[in-house]
N, CA, C and O atoms as a GROMACS GRO file, in nm:
protein
  636
    1MET      N    1  12.040   7.039  10.353
    1MET     CA    2  11.972   6.927  10.289
    1MET      C    3  11.925   6.827  10.395
    1MET      O    4  11.810   6.783  10.392
    2ALA      N    5  12.012   6.792  10.486
    2ALA     CA    6  11.977   6.694  10.589
    2ALA      C    7  11.863   6.746  10.676
    2ALA      O    8  11.775   6.670  10.717
    3LEU      N    9  11.864   6.878  10.705
    3LEU     CA   10  11.759   6.938  10.787
    3LEU      C   11  11.624   6.927  10.717
    3LEU      O   12  11.523   6.896  10.780
    4ARG      N   13  11.623   6.952  10.584
    4ARG     CA   14  11.499   6.944  10.508
    4ARG      C   15  11.444   6.801  10.510
    4ARG      O   16  11.324   6.781  10.527
    5VAL      N   17  11.533   6.702  10.494
    5VAL     CA   18  11.491   6.562  10.495
    5VAL      C   19  11.437   6.527  10.634
    5VAL      O   20  11.334   6.460  10.646
    6TRP      N   21  11.508   6.574  10.740
    6TRP     CA   22  11.461   6.547  10.876
    6TRP      C   23  11.323   6.608  10.898
    6TRP      O   24  11.234   6.543  10.952
    7ALA      N   25  11.306   6.735  10.856
    7ALA     CA   26  11.178   6.804  10.876
    7ALA      C   27  11.067   6.731  10.802
    7ALA      O   28  10.956   6.716  10.853
    8SER      N   29  11.096   6.687  10.680
    8SER     CA   30  10.997   6.614  10.602
    8SER      C   31  10.962   6.482  10.670
    8SER      O   32  10.845   6.444  10.677
    9SER      N   33  11.063   6.412  10.720
    9SER     CA   34  11.039   6.285  10.789
    9SER      C   35  10.959   6.308  10.916
    9SER      O   36  10.868   6.232  10.947
   10ALA      N   37  10.994   6.413  10.990
   10ALA     CA   38  10.922   6.444  11.113
   10ALA      C   39  10.776   6.477  11.082
   10ALA      O   40  10.686   6.432  11.153
   11ALA      N   41  10.754   6.554  10.977
   11ALA     CA   42  10.616   6.589  10.940
   11ALA      C   43  10.538   6.464  10.903
   11ALA      O   44  10.422   6.449  10.941
   12ASN      N   45  10.601   6.375  10.828
   12ASN     CA   46  10.533   6.251  10.790
   12ASN      C   47  10.504   6.166  10.913
   12ASN      O   48  10.396   6.107  10.924
   13ALA      N   49  10.600   6.159  11.003
   13ALA     CA   50  10.582   6.078  11.123
   13ALA      C   51  10.468   6.133  11.209
   13ALA      O   52  10.393   6.056  11.270
   14LEU      N   53  10.457   6.264  11.213
   14LEU     CA   54  10.352   6.327  11.293
   14LEU      C   55  10.223   6.345  11.214
   14LEU      O   56  10.123   6.394  11.267
   15ARG      N   57  10.225   6.305  11.088
   15ARG     CA   58  10.112   6.320  10.997
   15ARG      C   59  10.066   6.466  10.990
   15ARG      O   60   9.947   6.496  10.993
   16LEU      N   61  10.164   6.555  10.979
   16LEU     CA   62  10.132   6.697  10.966
   16LEU      C   63  10.092   6.726  10.824
   16LEU      O   64  10.146   6.669  10.729
   17SER      N   65  10.000   6.812  10.811
   17SER     CA   66   9.953   6.851  10.679
   17SER      C   67   9.976   7.001  10.662
   17SER      O   68   9.969   7.076  10.759
   18SER      N   69  10.002   7.043  10.540
   18SER     CA   70  10.019   7.186  10.515
   18SER      C   71   9.882   7.254  10.498
   18SER      O   72   9.874   7.377  10.498
   19ALA      N   73   9.778   7.176  10.483
   19ALA     CA   74   9.645   7.234  10.467
   19ALA      C   75   9.591   7.276  10.603
   19ALA      O   76   9.607   7.203  10.701
   20PRO      N   77   9.528   7.392  10.612
   20PRO     CA   78   9.473   7.435  10.740
   20PRO      C   79   9.354   7.348  10.779
   20PRO      O   80   9.283   7.298  10.692
   21PRO      N   81   9.332   7.331  10.910
   21PRO     CA   82   9.222   7.247  10.956
   21PRO      C   83   9.086   7.317  10.950
   21PRO      O   84   8.986   7.262  10.994
   22PHE      N   85   9.083   7.439  10.895
   22PHE     CA   86   8.960   7.517  10.889
   22PHE      C   87   8.955   7.590  10.756
   22PHE      O   88   9.060   7.618  10.698
   23PRO      N   89   8.838   7.622  10.706
   23PRO     CA   90   8.830   7.694  10.580
   23PRO      C   91   8.880   7.838  10.597
   23PRO      O   92   8.848   7.904  10.696
   24LEU      N   93   8.956   7.885  10.503
   24LEU     CA   94   9.007   8.022  10.509
   24LEU      C   95   8.908   8.118  10.444
   24LEU      O   96   8.848   8.088  10.342
   25SER      N   97   8.893   8.232  10.505
   25SER     CA   98   8.813   8.339  10.447
   25SER      C   99   8.890   8.396  10.328
   25SER      O  100   9.013   8.391  10.327
   26ARG      N  101   8.820   8.448  10.229
   26ARG     CA  102   8.889   8.512  10.117
   26ARG      C  103   8.960   8.638  10.161
   26ARG      O  104   9.058   8.678  10.098
   27CYS      N  105   8.914   8.702  10.268
   27CYS     CA  106   8.977   8.824  10.317
   27CYS      C  107   9.079   8.786  10.424
   27CYS      O  108   9.058   8.810  10.542
   28PHE      N  109   9.190   8.725  10.380
   28PHE     CA  110   9.291   8.678  10.473
   28PHE      C  111   9.402   8.781  10.490
   28PHE      O  112   9.501   8.754  10.558
   29SER      N  113   9.387   8.897  10.430
   29SER     CA  114   9.488   9.000  10.439
   29SER      C  115   9.500   9.052  10.582
   29SER      O  116   9.406   9.048  10.661
   30THR      N  117   9.618   9.102  10.612
   30THR     CA  118   9.644   9.159  10.743
   30THR      C  119   9.575   9.294  10.756
   30THR      O  120   9.586   9.380  10.668
   31VAL      N  121   9.506   9.311  10.866
   31VAL     CA  122   9.444   9.439  10.901
   31VAL      C  123   9.497   9.472  11.039
   31VAL      O  124   9.481   9.394  11.133
   32LEU      N  125   9.561   9.588  11.053
   32LEU     CA  126   9.628   9.621  11.177
   32LEU      C  127   9.543   9.708  11.269
   32LEU      O  128   9.469   9.795  11.223
   33ASP      N  129   9.554   9.683  11.399
   33ASP     CA  130   9.494   9.771  11.498
   33ASP      C  131   9.572   9.902  11.498
   33ASP      O  132   9.689   9.905  11.461
   34GLY      N  133   9.507  10.008  11.539
   34GLY     CA  134   9.575  10.137  11.547
   34GLY      C  135   9.572  10.216  11.418
   34GLY      O  136   9.621  10.329  11.412
   35LEU      N  137   9.515  10.157  11.313
   35LEU     CA  138   9.503  10.226  11.185
   35LEU      C  139   9.356  10.252  11.156
   35LEU      O  140   9.268  10.185  11.210
   36LYS      N  141   9.330  10.349  11.070
   36LYS     CA  142   9.196  10.375  11.018
   36LYS      C  143   9.201  10.342  10.869
   36LYS      O  144   9.305  10.353  10.805
   37TYR      N  145   9.086  10.302  10.814
   37TYR     CA  146   9.080  10.252  10.677
   37TYR      C  147   8.970  10.322  10.597
   37TYR      O  148   8.861  10.347  10.648
   38ALA      N  149   9.001  10.352  10.471
   38ALA     CA  150   8.903  10.410  10.380
   38ALA      C  151   8.843  10.299  10.294
   38ALA      O  152   8.906  10.195  10.274
   39SER      N  153   8.722  10.321  10.245
   39SER     CA  154   8.656  10.220  10.161
   39SER      C  155   8.728  10.203  10.027
   39SER      O  156   8.703  10.105   9.956
   40SER      N  157   8.817  10.296   9.992
   40SER     CA  158   8.896  10.285   9.869
   40SER      C  159   9.028  10.212   9.896
   40SER      O  160   9.117  10.211   9.811
   41HIS      N  161   9.042  10.152  10.016
   41HIS     CA  162   9.153  10.064  10.055
   41HIS      C  163   9.285  10.135  10.083
   41HIS      O  164   9.393  10.082  10.053
   42GLU      N  165   9.276  10.256  10.140
   42GLU     CA  166   9.394  10.321  10.193
   42GLU      C  167   9.387  10.315  10.345
   42GLU      O  168   9.279  10.308  10.403
   43TRP      N  169   9.504  10.318  10.409
   43TRP     CA  170   9.510  10.321  10.554
   43TRP      C  171   9.576  10.452  10.598
   43TRP      O  172   9.648  10.515  10.521
   44VAL      N  173   9.548  10.490  10.722
   44VAL     CA  174   9.611  10.608  10.780
   44VAL      C  175   9.645  10.577  10.925
   44VAL      O  176   9.565  10.519  10.999
   45LYS      N  177   9.765  10.618  10.964
   45LYS     CA  178   9.810  10.604  11.103
   45LYS      C  179   9.840  10.744  11.153
   45LYS      O  180   9.934  10.809  11.105
   46HIS      N  181   9.762  10.791  11.249
   46HIS     CA  182   9.776  10.927  11.301
   46HIS      C  183   9.858  10.923  11.430
   46HIS      O  184   9.816  10.863  11.529
   47GLU      N  185   9.974  10.986  11.426
   47GLU     CA  186  10.062  10.992  11.543
   47GLU      C  187  10.104  11.137  11.563
   47GLU      O  188  10.171  11.196  11.477
   48GLY      N  189  10.066  11.195  11.676
   48GLY     CA  190  10.102  11.333  11.703
   48GLY      C  191  10.041  11.426  11.600
   48GLY      O  192   9.920  11.427  11.581
   49SER      N  193  10.125  11.505  11.534
   49SER     CA  194  10.074  11.601  11.435
   49SER      C  195  10.085  11.550  11.292
   49SER      O  196  10.056  11.623  11.198
   50VAL      N  197  10.126  11.423  11.275
   50VAL     CA  198  10.148  11.369  11.141
   50VAL      C  199  10.066  11.241  11.122
   50VAL      O  200  10.052  11.159  11.213
   51ALA      N  201  10.013  11.226  11.000
   51ALA     CA  202   9.940  11.104  10.962
   51ALA      C  203  10.014  11.039  10.845
   51ALA      O  204  10.041  11.104  10.744
   52THR      N  205  10.046  10.911  10.860
   52THR     CA  206  10.111  10.835  10.754
   52THR      C  207  10.003  10.762  10.675
   52THR      O  208   9.909  10.707  10.733
   53ILE      N  209  10.016  10.761  10.542
   53ILE     CA  210   9.913  10.705  10.453
   53ILE      C  211   9.977  10.607  10.355
   53ILE      O  212  10.087  10.629  10.304
   54GLY      N  213   9.905  10.498  10.330
   54GLY     CA  214   9.948  10.400  10.230
   54GLY      C  215   9.828  10.320  10.183
   54GLY      O  216   9.714  10.350  10.221
   55ILE      N  217   9.853  10.219  10.100
   55ILE     CA  218   9.743  10.131  10.059
   55ILE      C  219   9.749  10.004  10.142
   55ILE      O  220   9.856   9.963  10.186
   56THR      N  221   9.635   9.943  10.162
   56THR     CA  222   9.625   9.826  10.249
   56THR      C  223   9.684   9.701  10.185
   56THR      O  224   9.706   9.695  10.064
   57GLU      N  225   9.709   9.603  10.269
   57GLU     CA  226   9.755   9.474  10.219
   57GLU      C  227   9.650   9.413  10.126
   57GLU      O  228   9.683   9.352  10.025
   58HIS      N  229   9.524   9.432  10.162
   58HIS     CA  230   9.415   9.381  10.078
   58HIS      C  231   9.424   9.442   9.936
   58HIS      O  232   9.410   9.370   9.837
   59ALA      N  233   9.448   9.572   9.929
   59ALA     CA  234   9.457   9.640   9.799
   59ALA      C  235   9.576   9.590   9.719
   59ALA      O  236   9.563   9.559   9.601
   60GLN      N  237   9.692   9.582   9.782
   60GLN     CA  238   9.810   9.538   9.708
   60GLN      C  239   9.796   9.394   9.664
   60GLN      O  240   9.846   9.356   9.558
   61ASP      N  241   9.727   9.311   9.744
   61ASP     CA  242   9.703   9.172   9.708
   61ASP      C  243   9.618   9.162   9.581
   61ASP      O  244   9.644   9.079   9.494
   62HIS      N  245   9.517   9.248   9.571
   62HIS     CA  246   9.432   9.248   9.451
   62HIS      C  247   9.502   9.309   9.330
   62HIS      O  248   9.476   9.269   9.217
   63LEU      N  249   9.592   9.404   9.354
   63LEU     CA  250   9.665   9.466   9.244
   63LEU      C  251   9.768   9.372   9.182
   63LEU      O  252   9.788   9.374   9.061
   64GLY      N  253   9.831   9.293   9.264
   64GLY     CA  254   9.942   9.211   9.216
   64GLY      C  255  10.072   9.289   9.226
   64GLY      O  256  10.079   9.389   9.297
   65GLU      N  257  10.173   9.243   9.156
   65GLU     CA  258  10.307   9.301   9.166
   65GLU      C  259  10.308   9.448   9.124
   65GLU      O  260  10.278   9.481   9.009
   66VAL      N  261  10.344   9.535   9.217
   66VAL     CA  262  10.351   9.679   9.190
   66VAL      C  263  10.483   9.709   9.118
   66VAL      O  264  10.590   9.672   9.165
   67VAL      N  265  10.472   9.778   9.003
   67VAL     CA  266  10.591   9.807   8.922
   67VAL      C  267  10.623   9.956   8.913
   67VAL      O  268  10.734   9.992   8.872
   68PHE      N  269  10.529  10.043   8.950
   68PHE     CA  270  10.553  10.187   8.944
   68PHE      C  271  10.459  10.257   9.040
   68PHE      O  272  10.343  10.219   9.055
   69VAL      N  273  10.511  10.362   9.105
   69VAL     CA  274  10.430  10.441   9.197
   69VAL      C  275  10.446  10.588   9.161
   69VAL      O  276  10.557  10.639   9.149
   70GLU      N  277  10.333  10.656   9.143
   70GLU     CA  278  10.332  10.800   9.116
   70GLU      C  279  10.296  10.871   9.246
   70GLU      O  280  10.189  10.847   9.303
   71LEU      N  281  10.386  10.958   9.292
   71LEU     CA  282  10.364  11.027   9.419
   71LEU      C  283  10.364  11.178   9.398
   71LEU      O  284  10.425  11.228   9.303
   72PRO      N  285  10.298  11.252   9.487
   72PRO     CA  286  10.296  11.398   9.478
   72PRO      C  287  10.425  11.458   9.535
   72PRO      O  288  10.511  11.386   9.587
   73GLU      N  289  10.437  11.588   9.526
   73GLU     CA  290  10.552  11.659   9.584
   73GLU      C  291  10.520  11.700   9.727
   73GLU      O  292  10.406  11.731   9.758
   74PRO      N  293  10.622  11.700   9.816
   74PRO     CA  294  10.601  11.754   9.950
   74PRO      C  295  10.561  11.902   9.941
   74PRO      O  296  10.604  11.973   9.850
   75GLY      N  297  10.480  11.946  10.036
   75GLY     CA  298  10.435  12.084  10.037
   75GLY      C  299  10.299  12.103   9.972
   75GLY      O  300  10.234  12.205   9.993
   76GLY      N  301  10.257  12.005   9.893
   76GLY     CA  302  10.124  12.011   9.831
   76GLY      C  303  10.016  11.977   9.931
   76GLY      O  304  10.045  11.945  10.047
   77ALA      N  305   9.894  11.983   9.886
   77ALA     CA  306   9.780  11.953   9.973
   77ALA      C  307   9.704  11.833   9.919
   77ALA      O  308   9.701  11.808   9.798
   78VAL      N  309   9.643  11.758  10.010
   78VAL     CA  310   9.553  11.649   9.973
   78VAL      C  311   9.417  11.676  10.036
   78VAL      O  312   9.406  11.742  10.139
   79THR      N  313   9.314  11.624   9.971
   79THR     CA  314   9.178  11.639  10.019
   79THR      C  315   9.120  11.501  10.041
   79THR      O  316   9.142  11.410   9.961
   80GLN      N  317   9.045  11.485  10.150
   80GLN     CA  318   8.984  11.355  10.180
   80GLN      C  319   8.906  11.304  10.060
   80GLN      O  320   8.828  11.377   9.999
   81ALA      N  321   8.928  11.177  10.028
   81ALA     CA  322   8.859  11.104   9.920
   81ALA      C  323   8.899  11.149   9.780
   81ALA      O  324   8.837  11.107   9.682
   82SER      N  325   9.003  11.233   9.769
   82SER     CA  326   9.052  11.275   9.637
   82SER      C  327   9.188  11.211   9.610
   82SER      O  328   9.264  11.181   9.702
   83GLY      N  329   9.216  11.191   9.483
   83GLY     CA  330   9.339  11.125   9.444
   83GLY      C  331   9.463  11.210   9.470
   83GLY      O  332   9.460  11.332   9.456
   84PHE      N  333   9.573  11.143   9.508
   84PHE     CA  334   9.700  11.212   9.523
   84PHE      C  335   9.812  11.142   9.446
   84PHE      O  336   9.922  11.197   9.435
   85GLY      N  337   9.788  11.024   9.395
   85GLY     CA  338   9.890  10.950   9.324
   85GLY      C  339   9.829  10.828   9.259
   85GLY      O  340   9.707  10.811   9.253
   86ALA      N  341   9.919  10.741   9.209
   86ALA     CA  342   9.872  10.620   9.143
   86ALA      C  343   9.971  10.507   9.168
   86ALA      O  344  10.090  10.529   9.192
   87VAL      N  345   9.918  10.385   9.162
   87VAL     CA  346   9.998  10.265   9.175
   87VAL      C  347   9.974  10.183   9.049
   87VAL      O  348   9.860  10.151   9.015
   88GLU      N  349  10.083  10.148   8.980
   88GLU     CA  350  10.073  10.067   8.859
   88GLU      C  351  10.126   9.928   8.891
   88GLU      O  352  10.237   9.912   8.943
   89SER      N  353  10.046   9.828   8.858
   89SER     CA  354  10.088   9.690   8.880
   89SER      C  355  10.090   9.618   8.745
   89SER      O  356  10.058   9.676   8.642
   90VAL      N  357  10.127   9.493   8.750
   90VAL     CA  358  10.126   9.414   8.627
   90VAL      C  359   9.983   9.394   8.576
   90VAL      O  360   9.963   9.361   8.460
   91LYS      N  361   9.883   9.414   8.663
   91LYS     CA  362   9.743   9.395   8.625
   91LYS      C  363   9.674   9.524   8.582
   91LYS      O  364   9.596   9.524   8.486
   92ALA      N  365   9.702   9.636   8.653
   92ALA     CA  366   9.624   9.758   8.630
   92ALA      C  367   9.693   9.878   8.693
   92ALA      O  368   9.789   9.864   8.769
   93THR      N  369   9.642   9.996   8.661
   93THR     CA  370   9.683  10.118   8.729
   93THR      C  371   9.565  10.166   8.812
   93THR      O  372   9.452  10.172   8.763
   94SER      N  373   9.592  10.198   8.937
   94SER     CA  374   9.487  10.243   9.028
   94SER      C  375   9.524  10.376   9.090
   94SER      O  376   9.638  10.397   9.132
   95ASP      N  377   9.425  10.465   9.097
   95ASP     CA  378   9.446  10.591   9.168
   95ASP      C  379   9.450  10.562   9.317
   95ASP      O  380   9.387  10.467   9.366
   96VAL      N  381   9.524  10.645   9.388
   96VAL     CA  382   9.531  10.634   9.534
   96VAL      C  383   9.468  10.761   9.590
   96VAL      O  384   9.508  10.872   9.555
   97ASN      N  385   9.369  10.743   9.678
   97ASN     CA  386   9.297  10.856   9.739
   97ASN      C  387   9.346  10.879   9.880
   97ASN      O  388   9.388  10.786   9.949
   98SER      N  389   9.339  11.002   9.923
   98SER     CA  390   9.378  11.034  10.060
   98SER      C  391   9.261  11.012  10.154
   98SER      O  392   9.150  11.059  10.127
   99PRO      N  393   9.283  10.939  10.264
   99PRO     CA  394   9.175  10.920  10.360
   99PRO      C  395   9.143  11.045  10.441
   99PRO      O  396   9.037  11.055  10.502
  100ILE      N  397   9.237  11.142  10.441
  100ILE     CA  398   9.218  11.267  10.516
  100ILE      C  399   9.274  11.385  10.436
  100ILE      O  400   9.352  11.367  10.343
  101SER      N  401   9.233  11.505  10.475
  101SER     CA  402   9.282  11.628  10.413
  101SER      C  403   9.402  11.680  10.491
  101SER      O  404   9.413  11.659  10.612
  102GLY      N  405   9.492  11.749  10.420
  102GLY     CA  406   9.605  11.809  10.489
  102GLY      C  407   9.718  11.846  10.395
  102GLY      O  408   9.706  11.837  10.273
  103GLU      N  409   9.829  11.887  10.456
  103GLU     CA  410   9.949  11.927  10.383
  103GLU      C  411  10.047  11.810  10.380
  103GLU      O  412  10.073  11.748  10.483
  104ILE      N  413  10.100  11.781  10.263
  104ILE     CA  414  10.198  11.672  10.248
  104ILE      C  415  10.332  11.721  10.305
  104ILE      O  416  10.390  11.817  10.255
  105VAL      N  417  10.379  11.653  10.409
  105VAL     CA  418  10.505  11.693  10.472
  105VAL      C  419  10.621  11.601  10.435
  105VAL      O  420  10.737  11.638  10.451
  106GLU      N  421  10.590  11.482  10.384
  106GLU     CA  422  10.696  11.389  10.344
  106GLU      C  423  10.639  11.290  10.244
  106GLU      O  424  10.522  11.252  10.249
  107VAL      N  425  10.726  11.248  10.150
  107VAL     CA  426  10.690  11.148  10.050
  107VAL      C  427  10.792  11.035  10.059
  107VAL      O  428  10.911  11.061  10.077
  108ASN      N  429  10.747  10.911  10.048
  108ASN     CA  430  10.837  10.796  10.056
  108ASN      C  431  10.909  10.778   9.921
  108ASN      O  432  10.861  10.709   9.832
  109THR      N  433  11.024  10.842   9.909
  109THR     CA  434  11.100  10.838   9.784
  109THR      C  435  11.158  10.700   9.755
  109THR      O  436  11.198  10.672   9.642
  110LYS      N  437  11.165  10.612   9.856
  110LYS     CA  438  11.214  10.475   9.833
  110LYS      C  439  11.126  10.401   9.733
  110LYS      O  440  11.172  10.309   9.665
  111LEU      N  441  10.998  10.442   9.724
  111LEU     CA  442  10.905  10.373   9.634
  111LEU      C  443  10.938  10.398   9.487
  111LEU      O  444  10.900  10.320   9.400
  112THR      N  445  11.009  10.507   9.459
  112THR     CA  446  11.050  10.536   9.321
  112THR      C  447  11.145  10.428   9.271
  112THR      O  448  11.132  10.379   9.158
  113GLU      N  449  11.240  10.392   9.354
  113GLU     CA  450  11.340  10.290   9.319
  113GLU      C  451  11.289  10.148   9.341
  113GLU      O  452  11.322  10.057   9.265
  114THR      N  453  11.208  10.131   9.446
  114THR     CA  454  11.163   9.998   9.487
  114THR      C  455  11.012   9.998   9.510
  114THR      O  456  10.968   9.991   9.624
  115PRO      N  457  10.932  10.006   9.402
  115PRO     CA  458  10.786  10.009   9.420
  115PRO      C  459  10.730   9.883   9.485
  115PRO      O  460  10.622   9.887   9.542
  116GLY      N  461  10.802   9.771   9.476
  116GLY     CA  462  10.758   9.646   9.535
  116GLY      C  463  10.749   9.648   9.687
  116GLY      O  464  10.696   9.555   9.747
  117LEU      N  465  10.801   9.756   9.750
  117LEU     CA  466  10.786   9.768   9.896
  117LEU      C  467  10.638   9.772   9.934
  117LEU      O  468  10.601   9.732  10.044
  118ILE      N  469  10.554   9.820   9.843
  118ILE     CA  470  10.410   9.822   9.870
  118ILE      C  471  10.358   9.679   9.883
  118ILE      O  472  10.268   9.653   9.963
  119ASN      N  473  10.413   9.586   9.804
  119ASN     CA  474  10.372   9.446   9.815
  119ASN      C  475  10.431   9.378   9.938
  119ASN      O  476  10.360   9.309  10.011
  120SER      N  477  10.558   9.398   9.962
  120SER     CA  478  10.627   9.324  10.068
  120SER      C  479  10.603   9.384  10.206
  120SER      O  480  10.613   9.312  10.306
  121SER      N  481  10.573   9.514  10.214
  121SER     CA  482  10.561   9.580  10.344
  121SER      C  483  10.464   9.697  10.337
  121SER      O  484  10.504   9.812  10.358
  122PRO      N  485  10.335   9.670  10.307
  122PRO     CA  486  10.241   9.780  10.284
  122PRO      C  487  10.221   9.873  10.403
  122PRO      O  488  10.187   9.990  10.384
  123TYR      N  489  10.241   9.822  10.526
  123TYR     CA  490  10.215   9.904  10.644
  123TYR      C  491  10.342   9.963  10.706
  123TYR      O  492  10.333  10.055  10.788
  124GLU      N  493  10.458   9.914  10.668
  124GLU     CA  494  10.581   9.966  10.726
  124GLU      C  495  10.661  10.041  10.621
  124GLU      O  496  10.652  10.164  10.612
  125ASN      N  497  10.740   9.971  10.540
  125ASN     CA  498  10.828  10.035  10.443
  125ASN      C  499  10.756  10.085  10.318
  125ASN      O  500  10.811  10.167  10.244
  126GLY      N  501  10.633  10.038  10.294
  126GLY     CA  502  10.561  10.075  10.174
  126GLY      C  503  10.464  10.191  10.191
  126GLY      O  504  10.377  10.212  10.106
  127TRP      N  505  10.477  10.268  10.300
  127TRP     CA  506  10.392  10.386  10.317
  127TRP      C  507  10.416  10.482  10.200
  127TRP      O  508  10.522  10.476  10.137
  128MET      N  509  10.321  10.568  10.172
  128MET     CA  510  10.333  10.654  10.054
  128MET      C  511  10.360  10.801  10.088
  128MET      O  512  10.456  10.859  10.036
  129ILE      N  513  10.277  10.860  10.174
  129ILE     CA  514  10.295  11.000  10.210
  129ILE      C  515  10.269  11.020  10.358
  129ILE      O  516  10.204  10.939  10.424
  130LYS      N  517  10.324  11.130  10.410
  130LYS     CA  518  10.293  11.175  10.546
  130LYS      C  519  10.231  11.312  10.534
  130LYS      O  520  10.278  11.398  10.460
  131VAL      N  521  10.123  11.331  10.609
  131VAL     CA  522  10.040  11.450  10.597
  131VAL      C  523  10.022  11.514  10.735
  131VAL      O  524  10.009  11.445  10.836
  132LYS      N  525  10.020  11.646  10.737
  132LYS     CA  526   9.979  11.720  10.857
  132LYS      C  527   9.830  11.745  10.839
  132LYS      O  528   9.792  11.830  10.758
  133PRO      N  529   9.745  11.673  10.914
  133PRO     CA  530   9.600  11.683  10.892
  133PRO      C  531   9.548  11.826  10.916
  133PRO      O  532   9.584  11.892  11.014
  134SER      N  533   9.462  11.871  10.825
  134SER     CA  534   9.399  12.002  10.842
  134SER      C  535   9.267  11.990  10.917
  134SER      O  536   9.216  12.088  10.971
  135ASN      N  537   9.211  11.868  10.920
  135ASN     CA  538   9.084  11.845  10.988
  135ASN      C  539   9.088  11.705  11.051
  135ASN      O  540   9.030  11.611  10.996
  136PRO      N  541   9.156  11.689  11.166
  136PRO     CA  542   9.170  11.556  11.226
  136PRO      C  543   9.039  11.483  11.253
  136PRO      O  544   9.038  11.360  11.264
  137SER      N  545   8.927  11.556  11.263
  137SER     CA  546   8.799  11.490  11.287
  137SER      C  547   8.758  11.401  11.169
  137SER      O  548   8.670  11.316  11.184
  138GLU      N  549   8.819  11.421  11.051
  138GLU     CA  550   8.790  11.334  10.936
  138GLU      C  551   8.824  11.189  10.967
  138GLU      O  552   8.766  11.098  10.907
  139LEU      N  553   8.916  11.165  11.060
  139LEU     CA  554   8.953  11.028  11.097
  139LEU      C  555   8.832  10.951  11.149
  139LEU      O  556   8.824  10.829  11.133
  140GLU      N  557   8.738  11.023  11.211
  140GLU     CA  558   8.619  10.958  11.268
  140GLU      C  559   8.528  10.898  11.162
  140GLU      O  560   8.449  10.808  11.191
  141SER      N  561   8.539  10.946  11.037
  141SER     CA  562   8.454  10.893  10.930
  141SER      C  563   8.512  10.766  10.867
  141SER      O  564   8.448  10.703  10.783
  142LEU      N  565   8.633  10.728  10.908
  142LEU     CA  566   8.699  10.610  10.852
  142LEU      C  567   8.666  10.486  10.934
  142LEU      O  568   8.619  10.495  11.047
  143MET      N  569   8.692  10.369  10.875
  143MET     CA  570   8.664  10.242  10.941
  143MET      C  571   8.779  10.201  11.033
  143MET      O  572   8.896  10.230  11.006
  144GLY      N  573   8.744  10.133  11.140
  144GLY     CA  574   8.842  10.068  11.225
  144GLY      C  575   8.876   9.931  11.168
  144GLY      O  576   8.818   9.892  11.066
  145PRO      N  577   8.967   9.857  11.230
  145PRO     CA  578   9.009   9.726  11.178
  145PRO      C  579   8.895   9.627  11.159
  145PRO      O  580   8.890   9.559  11.056
  146LYS      N  581   8.804   9.616  11.256
  146LYS     CA  582   8.694   9.519  11.246
  146LYS      C  583   8.599   9.556  11.132
  146LYS      O  584   8.556   9.470  11.055
  147GLU      N  585   8.567   9.684  11.123
  147GLU     CA  586   8.476   9.730  11.016
  147GLU      C  587   8.539   9.708  10.878
  147GLU      O  588   8.472   9.667  10.783
  148TYR      N  589   8.669   9.736  10.869
  148TYR     CA  590   8.737   9.720  10.740
  148TYR      C  591   8.745   9.574  10.700
  148TYR      O  592   8.726   9.540  10.582
  149THR      N  593   8.773   9.487  10.795
  149THR     CA  594   8.778   9.343  10.765
  149THR      C  595   8.642   9.297  10.712
  149THR      O  596   8.636   9.225  10.612
  150LYS      N  597   8.534   9.337  10.778
  150LYS     CA  598   8.399   9.301  10.734
  150LYS      C  599   8.372   9.358  10.594
  150LYS      O  600   8.315   9.290  10.509
  151PHE      N  601   8.412   9.484  10.572
  151PHE     CA  602   8.395   9.548  10.442
  151PHE      C  603   8.464   9.467  10.332
  151PHE      O  604   8.406   9.445  10.226
  152CYS      N  605   8.588   9.424  10.356
  152CYS     CA  606   8.663   9.345  10.258
  152CYS      C  607   8.596   9.212  10.229
  152CYS      O  608   8.585   9.171  10.113
  153GLU      N  609   8.549   9.146  10.335
  153GLU     CA  610   8.483   9.017  10.316
  153GLU      C  611   8.357   9.032  10.232
  153GLU      O  612   8.332   8.952  10.142
  154GLU      N  613   8.277   9.136  10.261
  154GLU     CA  614   8.154   9.160  10.184
  154GLU      C  615   8.186   9.197  10.040
  154GLU      O  616   8.119   9.151   9.948
  155GLU      N  617   8.289   9.279  10.019
  155GLU     CA  618   8.328   9.321   9.884
  155GLU      C  619   8.377   9.200   9.803
  155GLU      O  620   8.340   9.185   9.687
  156ASP      N  621   8.459   9.115   9.866
  156ASP     CA  622   8.510   8.997   9.796
  156ASP      C  623   8.398   8.898   9.764
  156ASP      O  624   8.399   8.834   9.659
  157ALA      N  625   8.302   8.885   9.854
  157ALA     CA  626   8.189   8.794   9.832
  157ALA      C  627   8.103   8.840   9.715
  157ALA      O  628   8.043   8.758   9.645
  158ALA      N  629   8.098   8.972   9.693
  158ALA     CA  630   8.017   9.027   9.584
  158ALA      C  631   8.084   9.008   9.448
  158ALA      O  632   8.019   9.018   9.345
  159HIS      N  633   8.213   8.980   9.448
  159HIS     CA  634   8.286   8.966   9.320
  159HIS      C  635   8.305   8.824   9.282
  159HIS      O  636   8.364   8.795   9.178
   0.00000   0.00000   0.00000
């Protein structure tokens, strides 16, 4: 309690404001370097022979609180730009498309019990599937971080 009062007093003394000194873009979601992005708002991180796939922070932000995740079985196949699962939120249900083609080698079973990991940690704990890419060159057709950020800003401006 005393710390909160001190911090409040210090902020007042320094005339600190919680408002940013610059206008915020509507696309304030985190976009990470080292990932590739699909226009349907999935990300892929290719490391060695495995690619990890999930939905972006931008997508989960627009969906709202995720309450259920439908995932495929390991051993199945995914095709670039085709659906492999679904995310249900308090607002809507959305299909999730694979940014690349390949064999599903692992599924994040934690999402069955804790679907909110997609909201709290979309790039770390909220990943959805891991795939062994059948055509790694498909990664070249995806957007990098700068292109994806621009894409989000343009998409949000249109809505």
